[in-house]
C-alpha positions in Angstrom: -13.0 -139.9 -99.6 -14.9 -141.2 -102.5 -18.2 -139.9 -101.0 -16.6 -136.6 -100.1 -15.4 -135.8 -103.5 -17.5 -138.0 -105.9 -20.5 -135.8 -106.5 -19.3 -132.4 -105.5 -15.6 -132.0 -107.0 -13.5 -134.3 -109.2 -10.8 -135.9 -106.9 -8.2 -135.7 -109.8 -8.7 -131.9 -109.9 -8.2 -131.6 -106.0 -4.9 -133.6 -106.5 -3.3 -132.3 -109.6 -4.0 -128.5 -108.7 -3.2 -129.0 -105.0 -0.8 -126.4 -104.5 -2.8 -123.8 -106.6 -6.1 -124.6 -105.0 -4.7 -124.2 -101.2 -2.9 -121.0 -102.3 -6.2 -119.3 -103.2 -8.3 -117.1 -100.6 -11.3 -119.4 -100.7 -12.7 -118.1 -97.3 -12.3 -114.5 -98.5 -15.7 -114.9 -100.3 -19.0 -114.5 -98.0 -21.2 -117.5 -99.2 -24.3 -115.8 -97.8 -24.0 -112.7 -99.9 -25.1 -113.4 -103.5 -23.1 -110.2 -104.6 -20.0 -112.3 -104.0 -21.0 -114.4 -107.0 -18.7 -112.3 -109.1 -15.6 -113.2 -107.1 -16.7 -116.8 -106.9 -16.9 -116.8 -110.8 -13.3 -115.3 -111.2 -12.0 -117.8 -109.1 -13.9 -120.5 -110.7 -12.6 -119.4 -114.3 -9.0 -119.2 -112.9 -9.3 -122.8 -111.8 -10.6 -123.9 -115.2 -7.6 -122.1 -116.7 -5.1 -123.8 -114.3 -6.7 -127.1 -115.2 -6.4 -126.5 -118.9 -2.6 -125.6 -118.5 -2.1 -128.8 -116.4 -3.8 -130.9 -119.1 -1.7 -129.2 -121.9 1.6 -129.9 -120.2 1.0 -133.7 -120.1 3.3 -135.5 -122.6 4.0 -139.2 -123.3 2.2 -142.2 -122.9 1.5 -141.7 -119.2 0.1 -138.3 -119.9 -2.1 -139.0 -122.8 -5.1 -140.3 -120.7 -4.6 -137.9 -118.1 -4.8 -135.0 -120.5 -7.9 -136.2 -122.0 -9.6 -136.7 -118.2 -8.4 -133.2 -117.1 -9.6 -131.4 -120.3 -13.0 -133.3 -119.6 -13.1 -131.9 -116.1 -12.3 -128.3 -117.4 -15.3 -128.6 -119.8 -17.7 -129.8 -117.0 -16.6 -127.1 -115.1 -17.3 -124.5 -117.7 -21.0 -125.2 -117.7 -21.5 -124.3 -113.9 -21.8 -120.5 -114.0 -25.1 -120.4 -112.4 -23.7 -122.6 -109.5 -20.4 -120.8 -108.9 -21.3 -120.3 -105.3 -22.4 -123.8 -105.0 -19.0 -124.7 -106.4 -17.3 -122.3 -103.9 -19.1 -124.0 -101.1 -17.8 -127.4 -102.2 -14.3 -126.2 -102.7 -14.2 -124.6 -99.1 -15.7 -127.7 -97.6 -13.0 -130.0 -99.3 -10.0 -127.6 -98.8 -10.6 -126.9 -95.2 -12.7 -129.8 -94.1 -14.7 -127.4 -91.9 -16.2 -129.4 -89.0 -19.7 -127.9 -89.3 -20.0 -128.6 -93.0 -18.7 -132.1 -92.5 -21.2 -132.6 -89.8 -24.1 -131.2 -92.1 -23.1 -133.5 -95.0 -22.5 -136.7 -92.7 -24.3 -137.6 -89.6 -21.5 -137.1 -87.1 -22.9 -140.0 -85.1 -22.3 -142.3 -88.0 -19.3 -144.3 -88.7 -18.6 -142.5 -91.8 -19.1 -139.1 -90.2 -16.7 -140.2 -87.3 -14.2 -141.5 -89.9 -14.2 -138.2 -91.6 -13.6 -136.1 -88.6 -10.9 -138.4 -87.4 -9.0 -138.4 -90.9 -9.4 -134.6 -91.3 -8.2 -134.1 -87.5 -5.1 -136.4 -88.4 -4.3 -134.8 -91.7 -4.7 -131.4 -90.3 -2.1 -132.3 -87.5 0.4 -133.8 -90.1 0.1 -130.7 -92.4 0.6 -128.5 -89.3 3.7 -130.3 -88.3 5.1 -129.8 -91.9 4.3 -126.2 -91.6 6.2 -125.9 -88.3 9.0 -127.7 -89.9 9.1 -125.4 -92.8 9.2 -122.6 -90.6 12.0 -124.2 -88.5 13.9 -124.8 -91.5 13.5 -121.3 -92.9 14.6 -120.0 -89.5 17.8 -122.2 -89.3 18.6 -121.1 -93.0 18.3 -117.5 -91.9 20.5 -118.0 -89.0 23.0 -119.8 -90.9 23.2 -117.1 -93.5 23.8 -114.6 -90.6 26.4 -116.9 -89.1 28.2 -117.1 -92.4 28.2 -113.2 -92.9 29.3 -112.7 -89.2 32.0 -115.3 -89.7 33.1 -113.8 -93.0 33.4 -110.3 -91.1 35.3 -111.9 -88.4 37.9 -113.5 -90.7 38.2 -109.9 -92.5 39.0 -108.6 -88.9 41.1 -111.4 -88.2 43.3 -110.5 -91.1 43.4 -107.1 -90.2 44.8 -108.0 -86.6 47.6 -110.2 -88.3 48.2 -107.2 -90.7 48.7 -105.0 -87.4 50.9 -107.5 -86.0 53.0 -107.7 -89.1 53.4 -103.8 -88.8 54.3 -104.1 -85.3 57.0 -106.7 -86.1 58.4 -104.5 -89.0 58.9 -101.7 -86.4 62.2 -103.3 -85.3 63.8 -102.5 -88.1 63.0 -98.6 -87.9 65.0 -96.2 -86.1 64.0 -95.8 -82.5 62.5 -92.4 -83.0 60.2 -93.7 -85.6 59.2 -96.8 -83.7 58.1 -94.8 -80.7 56.2 -92.5 -83.0 54.2 -95.2 -84.5 54.2 -98.1 -82.1 51.7 -96.9 -79.5 48.9 -96.4 -82.3 49.4 -99.8 -83.6 49.3 -101.3 -80.3 46.0 -99.4 -79.5 44.6 -100.8 -82.8 45.6 -104.2 -81.9 44.2 -104.1 -78.6 41.0 -102.8 -80.1 40.9 -105.4 -82.7 41.8 -108.3 -80.6 39.3 -107.4 -77.8 36.5 -107.1 -80.7 37.7 -110.5 -82.0 37.3 -112.1 -78.5 33.8 -110.7 -78.0 33.0 -111.7 -81.6 34.5 -115.2 -81.0 32.4 -115.7 -78.2 29.3 -114.3 -80.1 29.8 -116.6 -83.1 30.2 -119.6 -80.6 26.8 -118.5 -79.2 25.5 -118.5 -82.8 27.0 -121.9 -83.6 25.5 -123.3 -80.5 22.1 -121.5 -81.0 22.0 -122.8 -84.3 22.9 -126.4 -83.3 20.2 -126.4 -80.6 17.6 -125.3 -83.3 18.6 -128.1 -85.5 18.3 -130.4 -82.6 14.6 -129.2 -82.2 14.0 -129.6 -86.0 15.5 -133.2 -86.0 13.3 -134.0 -82.9 10.2 -132.9 -84.8 11.3 -134.7 -88.0 11.7 -138.0 -86.0 8.3 -137.4 -84.6 6.7 -136.6 -88.0 8.5 -139.5 -89.5 7.2 -141.9 -86.8 3.6 -140.7 -87.5 4.1 -141.2 -91.2 6.0 -144.2 -91.2 4.9 -146.1 -88.2 1.5 -145.2 -88.2 0.3 -144.3 -91.6 2.6 -146.7 -93.8 2.1 -149.5 -91.4 -1.7 -149.0 -91.6 -1.5 -149.0 -95.3 0.4 -152.3 -95.1 -2.1 -153.8 -92.8 -4.9 -152.8 -95.3 -2.9 -154.3 -97.9 -2.6 -157.5 -96.0 -6.4 -157.6 -95.1 -7.3 -156.8 -98.8 -5.5 -160.4 -99.3 -8.6 -161.9 -97.4 -11.1 -159.8 -99.4 -10.9 -156.5 -97.2 -11.3 -153.1 -98.8 -8.7 -152.1 -101.1 -5.7 -150.6 -99.3 -6.1 -147.4 -101.3 -3.5 -145.3 -103.3 -0.1 -144.2 -102.2 -0.1 -140.7 -103.4 -0.9 -138.9 -100.1 1.8 -141.1 -98.5 4.3 -140.4 -101.2 3.6 -136.6 -100.9 4.2 -136.8 -97.0 7.4 -138.8 -97.6 8.7 -136.5 -100.2 8.1 -133.6 -97.9 10.0 -135.6 -95.2 12.6 -136.1 -97.6 12.9 -132.5 -98.8 12.9 -131.1 -95.4 15.6 -133.8 -94.3 17.9 -132.9 -97.1 17.6 -129.2 -96.4 18.6 -129.6 -92.9 21.4 -132.1 -93.8 22.9 -129.5 -96.2 22.6 -127.0 -93.4 24.3 -129.1 -91.0 27.1 -129.8 -93.5 27.4 -126.1 -94.2 27.5 -125.3 -90.4 30.3 -127.9 -90.3 32.2 -126.6 -93.0 31.9 -123.0 -91.2 33.4 -124.6 -88.3 36.3 -126.2 -90.2 37.1 -122.9 -91.8 37.0 -121.2 -88.6 37.8 -123.4 -85.6 36.9 -122.1 -82.1 37.5 -124.2 -79.3 34.2 -125.6 -77.6 31.6 -128.2 -77.5 30.2 -127.3 -81.2 32.3 -130.0 -82.9 30.7 -132.8 -80.9 27.4 -131.3 -81.4 27.6 -131.2 -85.0 29.0 -134.7 -85.3 26.0 -135.9 -83.2 23.6 -133.8 -85.6 25.2 -135.3 -88.7 24.7 -138.6 -87.4 21.2 -138.2 -86.4 20.2 -136.7 -89.8 21.8 -139.5 -91.6 19.9 -142.0 -89.4 16.6 -140.2 -90.2 17.1 -140.0 -94.0 18.3 -143.7 -94.1 15.2 -144.7 -92.0 13.1 -142.9 -94.5 14.7 -144.4 -97.6 14.8 -148.0 -96.3 11.0 -147.7 -95.0 9.8 -146.2 -98.1 11.0 -149.2 -100.5 7.6 -151.0 -100.5 5.8 -153.6 -102.4 2.9 -151.7 -104.1 1.3 -154.9 -105.8 1.9 -157.9 -103.8 2.7 -161.3 -105.5 0.0 -164.0 -105.2 0.1 -165.3 -101.8 -0.8 -168.9 -103.2 1.9 -169.5 -105.6 2.0 -172.4 -108.1 5.2 -173.4 -109.6 5.5 -173.1 -113.5 2.9 -170.4 -113.5 3.5 -166.6 -114.2 2.9 -163.9 -111.6 3.5 -160.3 -111.2 4.5 -157.6 -108.6 5.3 -154.1 -108.4 7.7 -152.4 -106.0 7.9 -148.5 -105.5 10.3 -146.2 -103.9 8.3 -143.3 -102.3 11.0 -140.9 -102.3 12.7 -141.8 -105.5 11.8 -138.9 -107.4 12.4 -136.1 -104.8 15.9 -137.7 -104.1 16.5 -138.0 -107.8 17.4 -141.6 -107.8 15.7 -141.8 -111.0 18.5 -140.0 -112.6 20.5 -143.3 -112.4 17.7 -145.9 -112.1 18.6 -148.9 -110.0 17.8 -152.3 -110.6 15.8 -154.5 -108.5 16.3 -158.3 -108.0 13.5 -160.7 -106.5 14.4 -163.8 -104.8 12.4 -166.4 -102.8 13.4 -167.2 -99.4 12.1 -169.5 -96.4 10.6 -168.4 -93.2 14.1 -169.2 -91.5 15.9 -167.2 -93.8 13.6 -164.3 -93.6 14.3 -164.2 -89.7 18.0 -164.4 -90.3 17.7 -161.5 -92.6 16.0 -159.3 -90.1 18.7 -160.1 -87.6 21.3 -159.1 -90.2 22.8 -162.5 -90.3 24.7 -163.3 -93.4 22.3 -164.7 -95.9 24.0 -163.7 -99.2 22.9 -165.8 -102.1 20.9 -167.9 -100.1 17.4 -168.7 -101.7 14.9 -171.4 -101.4 14.0 -171.6 -105.2 14.6 -170.2 -108.6 12.4 -167.3 -110.0 12.6 -166.7 -113.9 12.6 -163.1 -114.9 13.4 -161.9 -111.5 15.4 -158.7 -112.3 14.0 -155.4 -113.2 15.0 -151.7 -113.6 13.0 -149.3 -112.0 11.1 -146.8 -114.1 10.3 -143.1 -113.4 6.7 -141.7 -114.5 7.0 -138.1 -114.5 3.5 -137.2 -114.5 2.8 -139.0 -111.4 6.4 -138.6 -109.9 6.6 -142.3 -109.2 9.6 -144.7 -109.2 8.6 -148.3 -109.6 9.8 -151.7 -110.8 7.1 -153.8 -112.6 7.7 -157.5 -112.6 5.2 -158.7 -115.1 6.4 -162.1 -116.1 8.1 -163.9 -113.2 7.7 -167.6 -112.9 8.7 -169.8 -110.0 10.8 -172.8 -111.6 11.6 -174.8 -108.6 11.1 -174.6 -104.8 13.4 -176.1 -102.1 11.4 -177.0 -99.0 12.8 -177.2 -95.5 12.2 -180.1 -93.0 8.7 -180.0 -91.6 7.7 -179.7 -88.0 5.3 -182.2 -86.4 1.9 -182.3 -88.2 2.8 -179.3 -90.5 2.0 -180.1 -94.2 3.5 -178.5 -97.1 0.5 -176.2 -97.6 1.4 -174.9 -94.1 5.1 -173.9 -95.0 5.5 -170.3 -95.7 7.8 -168.3 -98.0 8.4 -164.8 -98.8 9.7 -162.8 -102.1 12.7 -160.6 -101.1 13.1 -157.6 -103.2 16.4 -155.9 -103.1 18.3 -152.9 -104.8 21.2 -150.6 -104.2 21.4 -146.9 -105.2 23.3 -143.4 -104.3 21.7 -140.2 -103.6 23.2 -136.8 -103.4 26.0 -137.4 -106.0 27.1 -140.5 -104.0 27.2 -138.9 -100.8 25.1 -141.5 -99.4 24.7 -145.2 -100.6 21.8 -147.2 -99.6 21.0 -151.0 -99.8 17.2 -151.4 -99.5 15.3 -154.9 -99.0 11.6 -155.6 -98.5 9.8 -158.8 -98.0 6.4 -159.8 -99.5 3.5 -161.0 -97.6 4.0 -164.7 -96.7 3.6 -167.1 -99.8 2.6 -170.7 -99.8 3.9 -172.6 -102.6 1.9 -175.4 -104.2 2.5 -177.6 -107.2 -1.0 -178.7 -108.0 -4.5 -177.1 -107.9 -5.7 -179.6 -105.2 -3.5 -177.9 -102.7 -5.1 -174.5 -103.2 -7.7 -174.9 -100.7 -5.4 -175.8 -97.7 -2.8 -173.1 -98.9 -5.7 -170.4 -98.8 -6.5 -171.5 -95.1 -2.8 -170.8 -94.1 -2.9 -167.4 -95.9 -6.2 -166.4 -94.5 -5.1 -167.2 -90.9 -1.7 -165.4 -91.4 -3.4 -162.2 -93.0 -6.1 -162.0 -90.5 -4.2 -162.4 -87.3 -0.5 -161.3 -87.9 0.6 -158.6 -85.6 2.8 -155.7 -87.0 6.5 -155.9 -86.4 6.2 -159.6 -85.8 9.1 -162.2 -86.3 8.5 -163.7 -89.7 5.9 -165.3 -89.8 4.5 -165.9 -86.5 1.0 -166.0 -85.9 -1.2 -166.8 -82.6 -1.9 -170.7 -82.6 -5.5 -169.8 -81.4 -7.8 -166.8 -81.7 -11.2 -165.7 -80.3 -14.1 -167.0 -82.2 -15.5 -163.4 -83.0 -12.2 -162.6 -84.5 -12.3 -165.6 -86.9 -15.9 -164.6 -87.7 -14.7 -161.2 -88.9 -12.0 -162.8 -91.1 -14.5 -165.6 -92.5 -17.1 -163.0 -93.3 -14.6 -160.7 -95.0 -13.4 -163.6 -97.0 -16.9 -164.8 -98.1 -18.2 -161.4 -99.0 -15.0 -161.0 -101.3 -15.3 -164.6 -102.8 -18.9 -164.4 -103.6 -18.7 -160.6 -104.6 -21.7 -159.8 -102.4 -22.7 -157.3 -100.0 -24.8 -159.9 -98.2 -22.5 -161.1 -95.7 -22.8 -163.9 -92.9 -25.6 -162.8 -90.7 -25.4 -163.7 -86.6 -27.6 -166.6 -87.3 -25.2 -167.7 -90.1 -22.1 -167.3 -87.6 -24.1 -169.2 -84.9 -24.4 -172.2 -87.4 -20.8 -172.0 -88.1 -19.9 -172.0 -84.3 -22.1 -175.0 -83.7 -20.3 -176.9 -86.4 -16.8 -175.7 -85.4 -17.4 -176.5 -81.7 -19.7 -179.5 -82.0 -22.4 -177.3 -80.0 -26.1 -177.1 -79.9 -26.2 -173.6 -78.4 -28.1 -171.0 -80.4 -27.1 -168.0 -78.1 -24.4 -166.1 -79.8 -23.1 -164.9 -76.3 -22.1 -168.4 -75.5 -19.3 -168.2 -78.3 -18.1 -164.8 -77.5 -15.1 -165.8 -75.4 -14.4 -169.4 -77.0 -11.1 -169.7 -78.7 -10.4 -171.8 -82.1 -7.0 -173.4 -82.6 -5.3 -173.7 -86.0 -5.7 -177.4 -85.6 -9.5 -177.1 -85.3 -9.6 -174.7 -88.2 -7.8 -176.8 -90.9 -5.9 -179.8 -89.5 -8.5 -181.8 -87.6 -11.4 -183.3 -89.4 -15.1 -182.4 -88.1 -16.5 -185.2 -85.9 -18.0 -187.9 -88.3 -16.6 -186.4 -91.3 -13.3 -186.5 -93.4 -12.9 -182.9 -94.0 -12.1 -180.1 -91.9 -14.0 -177.0 -90.8 -12.2 -174.7 -93.4 -12.4 -177.3 -96.1 -16.3 -177.4 -95.7 -16.5 -173.6 -95.5 -14.4 -173.0 -98.6 -16.5 -175.6 -100.4 -19.6 -173.4 -99.6 -17.8 -170.2 -100.8 -16.7 -172.1 -104.2 -20.1 -173.5 -104.9 -21.8 -170.1 -104.1 -19.4 -168.1 -106.1 -19.6 -170.3 -109.1 -23.2 -171.1 -109.4 -25.3 -169.6 -106.6 -24.3 -165.9 -106.3 -27.6 -164.4 -107.8 -29.5 -166.6 -105.5 -27.5 -165.8 -102.5 -27.7 -162.0 -103.1 -31.5 -162.2 -103.8 -31.9 -163.8 -100.2 -33.4 -167.1 -101.7 -30.5 -169.3 -99.9 -30.8 -169.6 -96.3 -27.7 -171.9 -96.6 -26.4 -172.2 -93.0 -28.9 -174.4 -91.7 -28.8 -177.8 -90.3 -31.3 -180.8 -91.1 -33.0 -180.4 -87.6 -33.4 -176.6 -87.8 -34.8 -177.0 -91.5 -37.3 -179.5 -90.3 -38.4 -177.2 -87.3 -38.8 -174.3 -89.7 -40.7 -176.0 -92.4 -43.2 -178.2 -90.4 -45.3 -175.0 -89.6 -45.6 -174.0 -93.1 -48.0 -175.4 -95.9 -47.1 -178.3 -98.1 -44.9 -177.5 -100.9 -42.7 -174.9 -98.9 -39.2 -175.5 -99.3 -35.7 -174.1 -98.4 -32.2 -174.2 -99.6 -29.4 -175.3 -97.0 -25.6 -176.3 -97.6 -25.1 -180.0 -97.0 -23.3 -181.0 -93.8 -22.1 -184.2 -95.5 -20.7 -183.2 -98.6 -18.1 -180.5 -99.4 -19.5 -177.7 -101.7 -23.2 -179.2 -101.7 -26.4 -177.8 -101.4 -29.7 -179.6 -100.7 -33.4 -178.8 -101.0 -35.6 -179.5 -98.0 -39.5 -179.3 -98.2 -42.5 -180.4 -96.4 -45.2 -182.7 -98.1 -47.7 -185.4 -97.1 -45.9 -188.9 -96.2 -47.0 -191.2 -99.1 -46.8 -194.3 -96.8 -49.1 -192.8 -94.0 -52.1 -191.0 -94.7 -52.6 -187.5 -93.0 -49.1 -187.4 -91.8 -46.6 -184.6 -92.9 -43.0 -184.8 -93.1 -39.8 -183.0 -94.3 -37.9 -184.4 -97.2 -34.3 -183.7 -98.2 -33.1 -184.1 -101.7 -29.6 -185.5 -102.3 -27.0 -182.6 -102.3 -26.1 -180.8 -105.6 -22.4 -179.9 -106.2 -20.6 -178.0 -109.0 -20.9 -180.9 -111.4 -24.6 -180.7 -111.3 -24.8 -177.0 -111.7 -22.5 -177.3 -114.6 -25.2 -179.5 -116.4 -28.3 -177.8 -115.1 -28.9 -174.8 -113.1 -30.4 -174.6 -109.7 -33.3 -172.3 -110.9 -34.0 -174.7 -113.7 -33.8 -177.9 -111.4 -36.3 -176.1 -108.8 -38.8 -175.3 -111.9 -38.5 -178.9 -112.8 -40.0 -180.0 -109.3 -43.6 -179.3 -109.5 -44.3 -180.2 -105.8 -42.0 -177.1 -104.7 -44.3 -174.2 -104.5 -43.3 -171.7 -102.0 -39.6 -170.6 -100.9 -39.5 -170.2 -97.2 -41.4 -168.5 -95.5 -44.1 -167.9 -98.1 -42.5 -166.8 -101.5 -44.1 -168.3 -104.7 -41.1 -170.0 -106.2 -41.6 -168.3 -109.8 -41.6 -165.0 -108.3 -38.0 -165.8 -106.9 -36.5 -168.0 -109.5 -38.3 -167.4 -113.0 -36.0 -164.7 -114.0 -33.2 -167.4 -113.9 -35.1 -170.0 -115.7 -33.5 -171.2 -119.1 -36.0 -170.3 -121.9 -37.8 -173.1 -123.7 -36.0 -175.0 -126.2 -36.7 -173.9 -129.9 -38.5 -176.3 -132.3 -37.0 -179.0 -134.3 -34.5 -177.9 -137.1 -33.8 -179.7 -140.0 -35.7 -182.8 -138.8 -33.7 -182.7 -135.5 -35.1 -182.7 -132.1 -33.0 -181.3 -129.3 -33.0 -183.6 -126.1 -33.9 -181.8 -123.1 -32.6 -182.7 -119.4 -35.3 -182.5 -116.6 -35.0 -183.4 -113.2 -37.6 -185.6 -111.4 -38.1 -186.8 -108.0 -39.9 -190.3 -108.5 -41.9 -190.2 -105.3 -43.5 -186.7 -106.2 -43.7 -187.1 -110.2 -47.0 -186.6 -111.7 -46.7 -188.5 -114.8 -48.7 -187.4 -117.7 -49.7 -190.5 -119.9 -50.0 -188.5 -123.3 -46.4 -188.4 -125.0 -47.6 -185.6 -127.1 -47.6 -183.5 -124.1 -44.1 -183.7 -123.9 -42.7 -183.8 -127.5 -39.0 -183.3 -126.6 -38.8 -186.2 -124.4 -38.1 -189.5 -126.3 -37.6 -193.0 -125.2 -33.9 -194.0 -124.7 -32.3 -197.4 -124.3 -32.7 -199.0 -121.1 -30.1 -198.7 -118.5 -29.3 -201.4 -115.9 -29.3 -198.8 -113.2 -32.8 -197.5 -114.2 -36.2 -198.8 -115.3 -37.1 -198.3 -119.0 -38.1 -194.4 -119.0 -41.4 -193.4 -120.4 -41.9 -190.5 -122.9 -43.0 -188.3 -119.9 -40.4 -189.1 -117.5 -37.9 -191.3 -116.0 -38.2 -193.7 -112.7 -35.6 -195.4 -110.8 -36.2 -199.2 -109.8 -39.0 -199.6 -107.3 -37.6 -200.5 -103.9 -34.5 -198.4 -104.4 -35.6 -194.7 -103.7 -33.3 -191.8 -103.6 -34.4 -190.5 -100.3 -36.1 -191.8 -97.2 -38.4 -190.2 -94.6 -35.4 -188.8 -92.7 -33.9 -187.5 -95.7 -30.8 -189.8 -95.1 -28.9 -191.3 -97.9 -26.7 -194.3 -98.5 -24.3 -192.6 -100.7 -22.7 -195.9 -101.9 -26.0 -197.5 -103.0 -28.0 -194.3 -104.0 -27.9 -192.7 -107.4 -29.3 -189.3 -108.4 -32.0 -189.9 -111.0 -30.9 -186.6 -112.8 -27.6 -187.9 -113.1 -28.9 -191.0 -114.6 -30.4 -188.9 -117.3 -27.5 -186.9 -117.9 -25.4 -190.1 -118.3 -28.0 -191.6 -120.8 -28.2 -188.4 -122.9 -24.2 -188.4 -123.4 -24.3 -191.9 -124.9 -24.6 -192.4 -128.6 -28.2 -192.4 -129.9 -28.0 -195.3 -132.2 -31.5 -196.8 -133.5 -33.3 -194.2 -131.4 -34.4 -191.9 -134.2 -36.2 -194.3 -136.6 -36.8 -192.9 -139.9 -34.4 -190.1 -139.3 -30.8 -189.5 -140.8 -28.1 -190.0 -138.0 
């Protein structure tokens, strides 16, 4: 929709002038005839005038910005006189969704073109059904008026028959001669009127039955249309909202859905009033027959339909956070899509929020008594719905809720607290139609995992991700499959990764194969081998990976966090291969020149990335080997960036496969430090790998490097660099580390620079 409207016609103009635009004869203008430009210009001028009127009528805080925006669009359209026919073309294209034009604008074989065609057809069907409902409702309205007119005339004739009967009764008081004179004509009149009444009673009964049958047809179509909108469109919107919690595309606005629901509400209410009037006519003139039962059934059906509409359109527009920390503020927005149309805003209802457990949610859906049951205490959990006149929306905005405490249930088996699901229950009560109908409405939020400490966030997110990705519509709260196909999980992981890293570069097929190898402890590089494999929840985030003390999800989440915080530009540039194991890195690098390196995520450390490069073996002349640097983590990059660390290492020359490193990373290098100020020299941190350092014996070549106090963990550093003790290298030929005994040289430097510099600046003021 954005691409359809964006460059052709402001979507806000289409929305706020929808009735006016759709009421114009846009197709009456021949686009092939240049002489028609005058007609097009006239229509465009009218459009601008309507837009200016709409802008002028905006009042209040909500209308202020809209007034400015609509006025701006009016000004934009004014400067398009030469392009009137082009504008005309765009409006025809937008309003009618002409298939040929759509296929010219979008390749029909592309997903976008297919989606546009599908949406256009679906919307056309919905609008066509509304038009049919409008015609049927108008038809029954006309029939009802005709029935009322005929019944009123019938009652007049019936009163006439009673008058004749009274006259006949009064003849008994007359002399026989007078009675014989007047009685025949009265008897004839009575016979004529009674015959007419009998015929007309049958006609009225037929009218009533015919009207009831038409209402049955209308209600059947209403049910069908309501099913399409509530069970298809609204459910799809809710599904998109759920996937958006995993990083999927935004669920989109509710304006179109609200307009459909309001049309439904208006049509339902009109038919309900008609049925009530038909019932009133029946009570006014009872005629034996099946109509009484039919009207009772119609009234019950129309009440069920409007009840389903009202209760289904009480929805959560903005979900509360699905990982909810106690004592932390959070927000949510609840909206009643038909509130404005049914005049609920005339007496705005209050909405209450309560947190309930999974078991309580199940009981609620079974209509079991759960009154006053909750699983915790939410502060600021009451809010009055507000009506926004410019948009016609009735919403409750909870802005400052806070979960004060939570009461957990007994856990099952291996279930941890971060696997326990809660939900926020929003409920309200209001009446419509002058208290004709009273509704109690309730809606449940998406599952919420409650945590009390940030360290639980990782595992709580896993629970939410699995639920959002694999929940089925209409499920019992909050059942999800225990195992899913690997391609399904890949889709969820890719969606989450792109959202967290905020990148269009998602996980490639090679990346997903690497993840499959890790998940299933497999060595196969063929994607087809994993197509039909399933992964259980336990494999995902209960059981540790072989030889590790963390789960698959914890490792993957660590990669996302590291990339999001420190590596995003490099991932977007394609500089990080990332999902490559040690053996693969070695195979890739051994065919490249010395100094070629790549960046891969650490297998052994959560949220770590390492540099692998190919170089000569210093212990064996003529032999080359692949080295692996100790993994960097968030702690390291908070001190010195990846680009600067790569810049420090002169033996790294080419980013795999053959890109000069400065070409890739130089734009991210930190600018050189300024000269000394007021006699103070700024210290500088620089990373050194001792085996590959090329020391410069002249301290003047490195003026910002000064001698530091000796540390037990390292040798006395020279002015040009820093060495670890001989015999304690930070890496070996296989790139393996003893994490208990080995220390990162860069971290030594950082530790030293944090210590007081007493006695190190001789002759200078401290």
